[in-house]
ZANUTOR-465774 format. One record per residue: residue number from 1; chain; y, x, z of N, C-alpha, C in turn. Coordinates in steps of 0.1 Angstrom, whole numbers. Each point is the difference from the previous one (the first is absolute). Last residue first. Example, Ala and Ser with C-alpha at 12.3 -4.5 7.8 and 13.67 -1.06 7.14 Angstrom:
REM ZANUTOR-465774
num;chaine;ny;nx;nz;cay;cax;caz;cy;cx;cz
2;A;-22;128;71;11;9;0;11;-8;8
1;A;-57;3;-1;12;-9;0;12;9;0
//
This chain:
REM ZANUTOR-465774
num;chaine;ny;nx;nz;cay;cax;caz;cy;cx;cz
401;A;479;-210;-160;-4;12;-4;-8;-3;-9
400;A;30;-31;19;3;4;-8;-11;10;-5
399;A;-1;-25;39;-7;-5;-12;5;1;-12
398;A;-4;21;49;4;1;-9;-3;-6;-14
397;A;-1;-8;55;-11;1;-10;12;0;-13
396;A;21;11;51;-8;-6;-9;-11;-3;-13
395;A;50;28;14;-10;-7;11;-9;-14;-5
394;A;27;53;-13;0;-15;-6;-12;-7;10
393;A;40;45;1;-12;-4;4;0;-14;0
392;A;21;39;-36;7;-9;14;-16;-11;5
391;A;-6;44;-27;8;-9;1;1;-10;14
390;A;-33;34;-12;12;4;-1;15;-3;2
389;A;-49;-27;-4;2;15;12;17;6;2
388;A;-15;-32;-33;2;-10;14;1;13;7
387;A;-12;21;-41;16;-5;3;3;-6;12
386;A;-43;10;-7;6;9;1;18;-4;-1
385;A;-34;-33;-10;-1;2;14;11;14;5
384;A;-4;-13;-45;8;-8;9;2;2;11
383;A;-29;24;-26;12;9;0;10;-12;6
382;A;-45;-8;2;4;10;6;15;5;-2
381;A;-18;-28;-28;-1;-10;17;6;11;8
380;A;-12;9;-45;16;-6;2;1;-7;16
379;A;-42;22;-12;13;7;-4;12;1;2
378;A;-35;-26;26;0;4;-9;12;10;-5
377;A;-20;-31;39;-3;14;0;-2;5;-16
376;A;30;-45;18;-11;7;-4;-4;15;0
375;A;32;-26;41;3;5;-18;-14;0;-1
374;A;34;-21;44;-16;2;-9;2;0;-12
373;A;35;4;48;-1;-3;-19;-17;5;-4
372;A;-3;-17;54;5;6;-9;3;1;-16
371;A;-5;-34;31;7;12;9;-1;7;-9
370;A;-23;-33;-15;14;-9;2;8;15;10
369;A;-44;10;-20;11;-5;-14;10;-3;9
368;A;-33;-3;28;3;14;-1;13;-2;-13
367;A;-27;-39;4;11;2;15;5;16;0
366;A;-28;-13;-41;16;-6;2;11;-1;14
365;A;-45;17;-3;5;8;-11;10;-10;-3
364;A;-28;-15;26;1;7;1;16;14;-4
363;A;-23;-42;-20;9;-4;11;8;15;11
362;A;-13;-8;-56;-7;7;9;5;-3;13
361;A;18;-7;-41;-12;-8;-2;-2;1;16
360;A;25;32;-21;8;-11;3;-5;-9;4
359;A;-21;40;-19;2;-2;25;10;-11;-1
358;A;-25;-2;-45;-9;4;13;8;0;12
357;A;30;1;-41;-5;-14;-1;-15;5;14
356;A;21;35;-11;6;-3;9;-6;-16;-2
355;A;-30;38;1;5;-4;-13;8;-13;6
354;A;-18;43;28;-5;-8;-8;9;-11;-6
353;A;12;41;28;-9;5;-11;-5;-13;-10
352;A;47;5;33;-12;-5;-1;-11;0;-10
351;A;42;26;35;-6;-2;-13;-16;-5;-4
350;A;52;-2;35;-15;-4;-2;-2;2;-16
349;A;47;22;36;-9;-8;-16;-14;-6;1
348;A;47;17;32;-16;1;2;-5;-10;-13
347;A;46;27;30;-4;-4;-17;-16;-4;3
346;A;27;10;37;7;-3;-3;-3;-9;-18
345;A;-30;9;51;2;5;-15;16;-5;-8
344;A;-21;-18;42;5;7;3;4;15;-11
343;A;-21;-50;-2;14;2;3;8;11;3
342;A;-42;-4;-23;8;-7;-10;14;0;10
341;A;-42;15;24;4;8;-13;11;-4;-7
340;A;-16;-29;33;10;14;6;0;13;-9
339;A;-19;-47;-18;9;-1;8;7;12;4
338;A;-44;4;-11;8;1;-8;15;-5;4
337;A;-30;2;30;3;12;-5;7;0;-12
336;A;-10;-47;14;12;8;11;1;12;-3
335;A;-37;-23;-24;17;-3;-4;6;3;9
334;A;-44;10;13;6;8;-12;14;-1;-5
333;A;-14;-17;50;-5;-2;-11;5;10;-13
332;A;-12;13;50;13;-3;-6;-7;-3;-16
331;A;-30;12;38;6;-9;3;10;-10;-13
330;A;-41;31;-15;10;5;9;9;-18;3
329;A;-55;27;-23;14;-12;3;9;7;10
328;A;-35;23;-23;13;2;-3;7;-9;4
327;A;-47;-2;-6;-2;11;12;20;2;0
326;A;-16;-30;-31;-3;-9;16;4;10;11
325;A;18;-7;-51;-11;10;6;-2;-6;14
324;A;34;-21;-25;-15;-3;-8;-13;7;7
323;A;50;-12;28;-9;7;-8;-13;-1;-6
322;A;33;-23;30;-4;-6;-8;-5;7;-15
321;A;19;-5;48;-13;9;-4;-8;-8;-11
320;A;42;-30;9;-8;15;7;-9;7;-1
319;A;27;-25;-43;-13;-9;16;0;17;12
318;A;20;-7;-50;6;-5;7;-5;-6;13
317;A;-16;26;-39;10;2;5;10;-2;8
316;A;-48;-4;-1;1;10;-3;18;3;-1
315;A;-18;-42;-2;1;1;9;3;20;4
314;A;1;-24;-46;9;-3;12;-3;9;10
313;A;-25;21;-34;-5;-13;8;14;-3;3
312;A;9;28;-40;-11;0;7;2;-13;5
311;A;29;33;-31;-8;-13;-4;-13;5;13
310;A;36;24;-14;5;-8;8;-12;-13;-2
309;A;2;44;-25;-1;-9;-7;6;-16;8
308;A;18;56;6;-10;-9;2;-1;-14;-7
307;A;30;45;15;-7;-4;-12;-13;-6;6
306;A;53;16;15;-14;-4;4;-5;-7;-11
305;A;42;34;15;-3;-10;-13;-17;-1;4
304;A;55;18;25;-13;-3;-3;-10;-9;-8
303;A;44;41;15;-5;-14;-8;-11;1;0
302;A;35;20;38;-16;4;-4;2;-15;-12
301;A;36;5;34;-1;2;-16;-12;1;-9
300;A;0;-8;54;2;-13;-14;4;4;-13
299;A;-28;35;28;14;-10;5;-1;-10;-10
298;A;-49;24;23;9;-1;-11;15;-7;1
297;A;-31;7;32;1;11;-2;9;3;-16
296;A;-12;-43;27;4;7;7;10;14;-6
295;A;-34;-28;-22;12;-10;0;14;13;11
294;A;-50;12;2;10;1;-16;16;-3;1
293;A;-31;-6;34;5;9;1;11;8;-16
292;A;-22;-44;5;12;-3;7;2;17;4
291;A;-38;-10;-18;10;-6;-15;16;1;11
290;A;-44;36;6;5;-15;9;15;-3;-10
289;A;-44;28;-18;15;2;9;4;-11;4
288;A;-51;25;-18;14;-13;-6;8;6;13
287;A;-47;16;-5;14;6;-12;11;-9;-3
286;A;-31;-10;32;2;17;4;4;4;-12
285;A;-12;-45;-2;4;0;11;11;16;2
284;A;-23;-20;-45;-2;3;10;11;4;11
283;A;-4;-6;-52;4;-8;11;-4;-3;16
282;A;-7;24;-44;-8;-4;8;-1;-11;11
281;A;29;23;-38;-6;-14;-1;-12;-1;8
280;A;47;30;15;-9;-1;-14;-8;-13;0
279;A;31;5;35;4;13;-8;-8;-2;-13
278;A;14;-42;27;-11;13;3;5;11;-14
277;A;19;-43;40;1;5;-12;-8;9;-7
276;A;6;-40;44;-2;16;-9;2;1;-12
275;A;9;-45;26;3;16;6;-1;13;-3
274;A;-3;-36;-39;1;-1;12;1;7;11
273;A;3;-22;-57;4;17;13;-2;-1;11
272;A;-30;-26;-42;13;0;8;4;9;10
271;A;-40;3;-34;6;-17;1;15;-2;4
270;A;-14;49;10;-11;-7;-5;5;-18;-1
269;A;20;52;-1;-3;-9;9;-11;-14;-8
268;A;27;59;-3;-8;-14;-6;-1;-11;14
267;A;41;43;-16;-14;-6;16;-4;-11;-12
266;A;39;42;-11;-8;-10;-3;-11;-5;11
265;A;49;29;-8;-8;-1;6;-12;-12;-4
264;A;44;34;-18;-9;-4;-4;-11;-3;10
263;A;54;23;-9;-8;0;8;-10;-13;-4
262;A;33;13;-27;5;9;15;-12;4;6
261;A;-5;-11;-53;5;-3;13;-3;7;16
260;A;-3;14;-55;9;0;11;5;-10;10
259;A;-43;9;-29;4;12;10;15;-2;8
258;A;-42;-29;-17;12;-2;-2;10;11;12
257;A;-51;-5;-6;8;8;-9;18;-2;1
256;A;-31;-28;24;-1;11;6;7;15;-11
255;A;4;-50;-14;6;7;13;-1;10;7
254;A;-28;-10;-34;14;1;-8;10;3;13
253;A;-45;-11;8;-1;13;-2;16;4;-10
252;A;-11;-41;17;3;10;17;-3;11;-11
251;A;-6;-36;-30;18;1;5;0;11;17
250;A;-43;-7;-32;14;6;-6;14;1;10
249;A;-41;-19;24;2;14;0;9;8;-12
248;A;-3;-48;-2;4;8;14;-1;11;1
247;A;-17;-18;-36;19;-3;-3;3;3;12
246;A;-49;3;1;7;6;-10;16;3;0
245;A;-28;-34;28;0;16;1;8;13;-6
244;A;-9;-56;4;14;8;-5;0;14;5
243;A;-39;-31;12;2;0;-16;16;8;-10
242;A;-11;-1;48;-12;6;-9;5;-4;-10
241;A;20;-24;33;8;8;-6;-9;10;-4
240;A;-16;-35;24;5;-5;-11;12;9;-3
239;A;-31;22;30;-3;-11;5;6;-5;-18
238;A;21;47;18;-12;-11;-2;-1;-14;-2
237;A;45;26;16;-14;4;-8;-8;-3;5
236;A;56;-1;-3;-11;-8;3;-8;7;-2
235;A;40;25;12;-4;-6;-9;-14;-7;1
234;A;56;19;11;-10;-5;6;-9;-6;-9
233;A;39;41;0;-10;-11;-7;-9;-4;7
232;A;54;24;6;-12;-2;6;-10;-10;-9
231;A;44;37;-7;-7;-10;-4;-12;-1;11
230;A;52;23;-5;-9;-2;5;-12;-15;-2
229;A;46;32;-26;-12;-11;3;-7;-4;9
228;A;36;30;-23;1;-2;17;-11;-9;6
227;A;12;36;-43;-3;-11;4;-6;-1;17
226;A;36;32;-24;-13;0;8;-1;-9;-3
225;A;37;39;-15;-7;-19;4;-6;2;-4
224;A;31;35;27;-7;1;-13;-4;-16;-1
223;A;41;18;22;-11;0;2;-7;-8;-10
222;A;48;33;-10;-6;-16;5;-16;2;2
221;A;49;33;-14;-15;2;0;-2;-15;8
220;A;37;30;-26;-2;-11;7;-15;-6;-1
219;A;40;44;-13;-18;-5;-1;6;-10;15
218;A;42;22;-33;-3;-8;15;-16;-5;-3
217;A;34;37;-28;-12;-6;4;-5;-5;10
216;A;49;4;-31;-11;7;14;-12;-5;1
215;A;29;-18;-28;-4;9;-8;-7;11;13
214;A;31;-37;12;8;10;-11;-13;12;-5
213;A;-7;-37;31;6;11;8;3;11;-11
212;A;-17;-43;-8;12;-3;5;10;11;12
211;A;-45;2;-31;14;-2;-10;13;0;8
210;A;-42;6;25;8;14;-6;11;-7;-15
209;A;-21;-34;21;6;7;10;6;11;-7
208;A;-27;-27;-24;11;-5;6;11;9;7
207;A;-47;16;-10;10;5;-16;15;-12;7
206;A;-35;-3;28;5;15;2;4;1;-11
205;A;-17;-42;4;11;2;10;4;13;-1
204;A;-37;-5;-32;15;-13;-4;9;4;15
203;A;-39;20;6;5;7;-12;15;-8;-1
202;A;-31;6;45;6;-7;-7;11;-2;-16
201;A;-48;28;33;17;4;-9;1;-14;-5
200;A;-33;6;45;1;-4;-16;14;2;-5
199;A;-10;1;45;-9;13;-7;6;0;-12
198;A;4;-27;49;8;4;-16;-3;12;-4
197;A;-34;-28;32;5;13;-2;11;-4;-11
196;A;-22;-47;16;-8;16;4;14;8;-3
195;A;-4;-47;-33;2;5;17;-10;19;1
194;A;18;-43;-36;2;10;2;1;2;19
193;A;-32;-34;-34;14;0;5;-1;14;3
192;A;-30;-36;-35;4;17;7;15;-5;3
191;A;-47;-26;-10;14;-6;9;7;12;0
190;A;-42;-21;-21;3;16;-3;12;-6;7
189;A;-31;-26;-16;3;4;14;4;6;6
188;A;-11;-12;-47;12;-9;4;5;2;18
187;A;-43;13;-22;13;7;-4;13;0;5
186;A;-41;-27;-9;0;7;15;13;7;0
185;A;-17;-18;-42;3;-7;8;7;4;16
184;A;-18;29;-31;11;-3;-3;9;-12;7
183;A;-49;15;7;10;12;8;18;-6;-5
182;A;-40;-27;-15;0;0;9;16;5;7
181;A;-15;8;-41;10;-10;0;2;-3;14
180;A;-30;37;-11;12;0;-6;13;-11;4
179;A;-50;4;8;10;-3;14;11;5;-6
178;A;-47;0;-24;9;-11;-2;12;-1;15
177;A;-38;33;10;6;-6;-16;3;-13;5
176;A;-15;34;36;11;5;-9;5;-4;-18
175;A;-16;-4;59;-5;-8;-11;9;7;-10
174;A;-6;12;49;-2;8;-15;-4;-8;-9
173;A;2;-23;46;13;9;-6;0;12;-12
172;A;-32;-49;18;5;14;-4;10;5;-2
171;A;-23;-40;35;9;-1;-15;4;17;-2
170;A;-43;-16;31;12;4;0;8;2;-11
169;A;-41;-27;18;2;9;-9;13;2;-2
168;A;-27;-26;46;7;1;-14;-2;10;-6
167;A;-36;-15;30;7;4;-1;11;-4;-16
166;A;-26;-38;25;-5;13;-7;14;7;-1
165;A;-21;-42;35;11;5;-8;-5;15;-9
164;A;-19;-49;17;-1;12;-4;6;7;-1
163;A;7;-43;12;-12;0;11;-1;17;-3
162;A;47;-29;-11;-12;5;-3;-8;8;9
161;A;35;-41;2;-2;13;3;-13;5;-7
160;A;30;-37;-15;8;2;16;-4;13;3
159;A;-6;-19;-53;-4;8;11;7;1;15
158;A;12;-14;-49;5;-12;9;-11;4;15
157;A;0;15;-48;11;9;7;8;-9;10
156;A;-40;-14;-36;14;-4;6;8;4;5
155;A;-35;29;-14;3;-9;-8;12;-12;0
154;A;-27;49;18;11;-6;2;3;-10;-14
153;A;-53;24;5;20;4;-1;8;-14;3
152;A;-50;15;27;0;-11;-14;20;7;-3
151;A;-21;2;56;-10;1;-15;11;-4;-13
150;A;14;-24;40;-11;8;2;-1;6;-10
149;A;43;-23;20;-5;-1;-13;-13;14;1
148;A;29;-41;35;-7;16;-3;-4;-2;-12
147;A;34;-38;13;-8;3;-1;-8;14;-1
146;A;37;-40;4;-4;5;11;-12;7;-3
145;A;15;-28;-29;12;2;4;-2;14;8
144;A;-34;-12;-36;3;-4;11;10;2;4
143;A;-38;4;-45;17;-3;6;-3;-3;15
142;A;-35;26;-34;3;-11;2;16;1;3
141;A;-23;39;-12;-3;-10;-9;7;-13;3
140;A;-26;30;37;11;2;-11;-1;-8;-8
139;A;-9;4;56;-1;1;-12;4;3;-14
138;A;7;-32;46;-1;17;-3;-12;-3;-12
137;A;22;-35;19;11;4;3;-3;17;-6
136;A;-17;-44;-31;-2;10;18;11;8;0
135;A;-8;-34;-35;11;0;5;1;7;18
134;A;-27;15;-51;6;-12;6;9;-1;12
133;A;-22;41;-31;5;-14;-8;3;-13;6
132;A;-29;35;25;4;1;-11;5;-11;-10
131;A;-14;20;59;-4;-1;-14;8;-4;-16
130;A;-13;-2;59;4;12;-10;-3;-4;-13
129;A;0;-46;26;-6;17;-1;7;3;-5
128;A;20;-43;7;-2;7;10;-5;15;1
127;A;6;-35;-37;17;5;4;-3;5;17
126;A;-27;2;-52;6;-8;10;10;1;8
125;A;-22;23;-44;9;-14;-2;3;-10;12
124;A;-42;36;1;12;-2;-10;6;-11;1
123;A;-33;35;31;8;-16;0;4;6;-11
122;A;-44;29;18;15;-2;-6;2;-14;1
121;A;-29;17;46;2;-6;-16;9;-1;-6
120;A;-4;4;46;-13;8;-3;0;-5;-15
119;A;38;-4;43;-3;2;-15;-14;6;-4
118;A;22;3;45;-1;-13;1;-12;2;-15
117;A;32;32;10;-11;2;6;-9;-13;-2
116;A;40;1;-17;-10;12;-7;-11;4;6
115;A;33;-32;14;-3;-5;-9;-10;9;-4
114;A;25;17;33;-11;-11;1;-8;-12;-10
113;A;33;34;-8;-11;7;6;-9;-9;7
112;A;41;-18;-16;-9;6;-10;-10;7;4
111;A;34;-20;31;-12;-10;-9;-10;9;-10
110;A;32;22;25;-13;-6;6;-8;-6;-4
109;A;41;12;-20;-12;11;-1;-10;-3;4
108;A;33;-32;-5;-5;3;-10;-8;11;2
107;A;28;-7;41;-15;-12;-5;-9;-1;-15
106;A;42;31;8;-14;3;11;-10;-7;-1
105;A;39;-8;-28;-4;9;0;-17;2;8
104;A;17;-46;-10;10;11;6;-8;11;-4
103;A;-7;-46;-28;-5;9;13;8;12;-2
102;A;-2;-52;-24;7;7;1;-2;9;15
101;A;-31;-40;-34;3;8;16;10;11;-5
100;A;-2;-36;-38;-2;12;6;3;3;11
99;A;20;-35;-26;-13;-8;12;-9;14;2
98;A;36;8;-33;4;-4;14;-8;-8;12
97;A;-13;16;-45;7;9;9;3;-3;8
96;A;-13;-35;-29;-13;5;7;10;15;2
95;A;33;-23;-13;-6;-8;5;-17;6;5
94;A;21;22;-35;11;0;10;-6;-10;11
93;A;-36;15;-33;6;-11;-1;12;4;15
92;A;-33;38;-21;3;-9;7;9;-7;-2
91;A;-31;28;-32;8;1;6;2;-11;9
90;A;-47;17;-18;10;-8;-6;16;-2;13
89;A;-42;37;-12;10;-7;8;6;-10;-2
88;A;-49;34;-14;14;-7;-4;6;-10;14
87;A;-34;36;11;-3;-18;-10;15;2;0
86;A;-24;51;10;12;-13;5;-1;-12;-10
85;A;-26;46;-1;-4;-8;-8;6;-14;9
84;A;-9;33;37;3;-1;-14;-1;-10;-9
83;A;-3;-4;49;14;1;-8;-1;6;-11
82;A;-40;8;27;5;-19;0;12;1;-11
81;A;-10;41;15;-9;-4;-11;3;-16;-1
80;A;19;19;37;12;6;-11;-9;0;-15
79;A;-17;-7;38;10;-11;-1;5;2;-8
78;A;-31;30;8;-4;-13;0;7;-6;-3
77;A;10;40;13;-4;0;-14;-6;-7;-3
76;A;13;-2;44;13;1;-11;-7;-1;-12
75;A;-30;1;33;3;-12;0;15;0;-9
74;A;-36;37;-9;3;-6;9;12;-13;-2
73;A;-52;16;-14;14;-2;-5;9;-6;10
72;A;-44;37;-5;6;-16;8;11;-1;-5
71;A;-24;33;-22;-7;-2;11;-2;-13;1
70;A;36;39;0;-13;-3;-10;-10;-7;6
69;A;51;-8;14;-8;11;4;-17;-1;-7
68;A;59;-5;-17;-16;-8;7;-4;8;4
67;A;40;19;-15;5;-12;2;-13;-10;4
66;A;8;50;-11;-1;-5;11;1;-12;5
65;A;3;16;-45;-3;8;5;-11;-5;14
64;A;40;-20;-25;-11;-1;-9;-10;7;13
63;A;43;4;20;-10;-12;-3;-7;-3;-2
62;A;17;44;-11;-6;-4;14;-5;-12;1
61;A;23;10;-40;-13;5;1;-6;-3;12
60;A;43;-17;0;-9;-3;-12;-13;2;1
59;A;36;23;24;-4;-14;4;-12;-9;-8
58;A;19;43;-20;-10;2;16;-5;-13;3
57;A;33;-5;-31;-14;6;-8;-8;2;10
56;A;46;-4;17;-6;-15;-10;-15;-2;-1
55;A;22;44;14;-3;-12;10;-6;-13;-1
54;A;21;42;-24;-14;-3;-2;-5;-10;9
53;A;44;20;-3;0;-9;-10;-16;-4;-4
52;A;16;27;38;1;-15;4;-7;-7;-17
51;A;-20;52;9;20;-12;-1;-5;-13;3
50;A;-35;33;3;9;10;6;12;-9;-10
49;A;-46;-13;21;6;-11;-6;14;11;7
48;A;-41;6;16;-5;4;-13;11;-5;-8
47;A;-1;-3;53;-3;14;-7;-3;4;-12
46;A;19;-40;18;7;14;8;-3;13;-6
45;A;-24;-44;-9;9;2;-8;10;13;3
44;A;-38;-9;26;-4;3;-14;16;-1;-6
43;A;3;-13;45;-3;17;-1;-6;0;-12
42;A;12;-48;6;9;14;-1;-1;15;-1
41;A;-40;-31;3;12;-3;-14;9;12;-2
40;A;-27;-3;38;-3;9;-10;7;0;-14
39;A;10;-29;39;4;12;1;-7;9;-10
38;A;-13;-46;-3;17;4;1;1;13;0
37;A;-43;-10;8;2;0;-14;16;5;0
36;A;-28;21;38;15;-14;-6;0;1;-12
35;A;-24;38;31;-9;-16;-4;9;-11;-2
34;A;21;40;10;-1;-7;9;-11;-12;-1
33;A;23;39;-29;-1;-13;-3;-3;-11;10
32;A;-1;49;8;12;-4;-1;2;-11;-4
31;A;-38;30;6;-4;-16;5;18;-4;-3
30;A;-21;40;-15;8;1;15;1;-13;7
29;A;-18;4;-47;-8;7;7;1;3;19
28;A;30;-18;-39;-10;-10;7;-13;8;7
27;A;37;29;-17;4;-10;9;-11;-14;4
26;A;-8;31;-33;1;8;14;4;-13;12
25;A;0;-16;-43;-16;2;3;-1;9;13
24;A;40;-7;-26;-3;-12;6;-12;-4;9
23;A;11;46;-24;15;-5;12;-10;-10;10
22;A;-19;11;-41;-1;3;8;4;3;13
21;A;17;-19;-43;-13;-6;10;-7;4;13
20;A;42;20;-24;0;-13;8;-17;-11;5
19;A;-1;39;-28;9;4;15;0;-9;6
18;A;-18;-5;-42;-7;-2;14;5;4;9
17;A;31;-30;-30;-11;16;-2;-13;1;9
16;A;35;-48;-27;-7;11;12;-9;9;0
15;A;38;-33;-24;-2;16;-1;-8;2;11
14;A;0;-48;-23;5;5;10;-6;16;0
13;A;-11;-34;-32;14;10;-5;6;2;15
12;A;-42;-27;-5;15;-6;0;12;10;-5
11;A;-44;20;8;2;-12;-14;9;-7;-2
10;A;-10;27;41;6;6;-14;1;-7;-10
9;A;-11;-21;39;15;6;0;1;6;-12
8;A;-41;-13;11;6;-10;-5;17;3;-4
7;A;-33;26;15;-5;4;-12;13;-16;-5
6;A;-1;11;45;5;12;-4;0;-1;-17
5;A;-23;-35;26;17;2;5;11;8;-11
4;A;-50;-3;1;4;-10;-9;16;1;3
3;A;-22;26;27;-5;6;-8;9;-11;-15
2;A;-10;-8;39;12;6;5;3;6;-18
1;A;-40;-31;9;13;-8;0;16;13;1
//
């Protein structure tokens, strides 16, 4: 099984060599993993992975190798097998939606665990069990106002929680193709002001002063022109943002290569910024900074670009402990953190990768668009967003974008 991990990583394109593998074997001999699969996961990733770029491939291979025990099927595998080949779902009417029970986060999770323990076969189209294509709060391919998605891709974007998180893939900052137009749109971020030591010769003023002095040369110096723009980029990652991996990578690459910025910082979040912002796409606490600390460190002159589809379960945005990841819940609703960001900085814009007709028909996206000027993730949209950042502050959604 251990060799399956080694060769699986090599087949997935992860550069694992014999030196890293020997390090892992020595750590296992010393019992550092403590006979725990979770600790073995952390240990093997620390020994075998040289760069966080390969975290995503590692998670997929590790899950494939260690997901089940040979000869007996775990309950997780059995449930996921039940959820294969989902039944088609007919959309609920407004009256049917009103009749469905709304559950809070604690009750939802407890009922899910109780249902999972009681269920012993596959179900489709029902309203109670973990299944597909029904009105149950548990499963996928169906619809419920407060549900947990188990397995399968997101379809209706309405899940309140997900039962199993997968590590997200970071947006690349080394994209070199199709960047020219993106860079041109971002050039307007350059606001040159004269700051610093007086070391640059002002030729026009020198000529004027020399003429006034009847030809006696009078040199006039001035500070150099430097870009005074500080930019903060907050990026939604994973889930419904996965289809936009390429354009997000181009945007991040263009900003990394925009040398004129005085300062540039980028952080990740999932669906909505909460009390933590992550330095990479792992979204792990150890790699995060408190959002409150970020607001205290950066003054109001920083310009802020938030990129995300703003499409989530309403509870994620409006309710306490609404984070779709149960391990990262907090009492402060997501919308409160958005308000704090909007109130702290002078200029904030939201860039949405979804087509405009989609985010104008999504409830949570409309709420966000009422708080921030919202623009599409396109060359024209980026250009309009930059114009809003360097011009007069706007309020609410930008219908002209």
